[in-house]
Residue, then its C-alpha position, 0 to 999 in steps of 0.5 A: m848218824a854214826r859218830k866219827c872215831t878220833h882214833p886215840v894213838g896211845y895211853i900216857p898216864p893218866t889219859v888216852v892221847h890222840a895224834k895231835d897231842w901225842n908228841k907234846k904229851l910224850a915229851q912231858f912224860v919223858e921229862k917225868v921219867f928222866d926226873f924219876n931216874i935221877r931223883g929216884q936213886r936217893d928219894q922215894i918218889n912215885h913211879p911215873g907209870f908206863i906208856t902204851e903205843f896203840t897199833f890199832c884204834p881201841e874204839c873202832g879197830t882201824p890200824i893206826d898210821r903212826a907217821g910223824l909220831l915219836t916213839y918212846p926211845e926217839a923221845f928219850d934220845l931227843h931229851k938227852a940230846g937237848l940236855s947235852k946242848s945246854 
């Protein structure tokens, strides 16, 4: 019996992420990047890495429907908007 593909939608260091976890993991990553941008100006800290948003499933090659999934710029804008409200 063939295994059903779970279609990972992207890579956020250090793991491959599936659709159900994407928005939450992306928000956590954006928080790391925002912290890096502030603290990295005066402290030597490790770069958080880079994300990859998949267009096609790396396991089976099917095009990925990204409806409802945030992009990095959208997540960063939401993070900045949340900070300005506080």
